[in-house]
C-alpha positions, -999 to 999 in steps of 0.1 A, spaced: -574 634 163 -544 633 185 -510 622 175 -482 610 199 -453 630 188 -428 619 207 -439 584 190 -436 597 156 -400 612 164 -388 578 183 -397 560 149 -383 589 123 -353 584 149 -345 551 147 -312 547 131 -318 505 133 -345 514 103 -326 530 70 -342 567 60 -345 552 27 -366 524 36 -388 546 61 -391 569 35 -406 540 12 -426 525 39 -443 555 51 -441 578 19 -424 608 28 -395 620 14 -361 607 23 -344 643 30 -368 650 52 -363 617 71 -327 627 73 -329 667 81 -349 654 112 -321 632 121 -294 657 115 -315 683 132 -315 705 101 -354 704 106 -372 706 133 -400 678 145 -422 710 156 -423 721 118 -440 689 100 -474 691 85 -502 673 100 -500 654 66 -464 644 73 -473 631 110 -503 612 100 -484 596 72 -458 585 98 -483 574 123 -500 549 100 -466 540 84 -452 533 119 -481 510 127 -474 484 105 -433 488 108 -443 486 147 -469 453 143 -442 437 124 -417 442 152 -389 464 130 -382 489 152 -372 491 187 -399 515 200 
């Protein structure tokens, strides 16, 4: 399985959607999104499980046209 980490990073750093809303939509902690946005946490250290959640959650968000990806 291939995961496009650039797209994952783009979705998580898109400030047009709040970290709270992304957390609820995707199912990962808001603190994780906030730390990634503030560069307190590296995208390279995300687990495969988290990447999968973002991948699947971002498909729903993008399909609704809610991001600028």
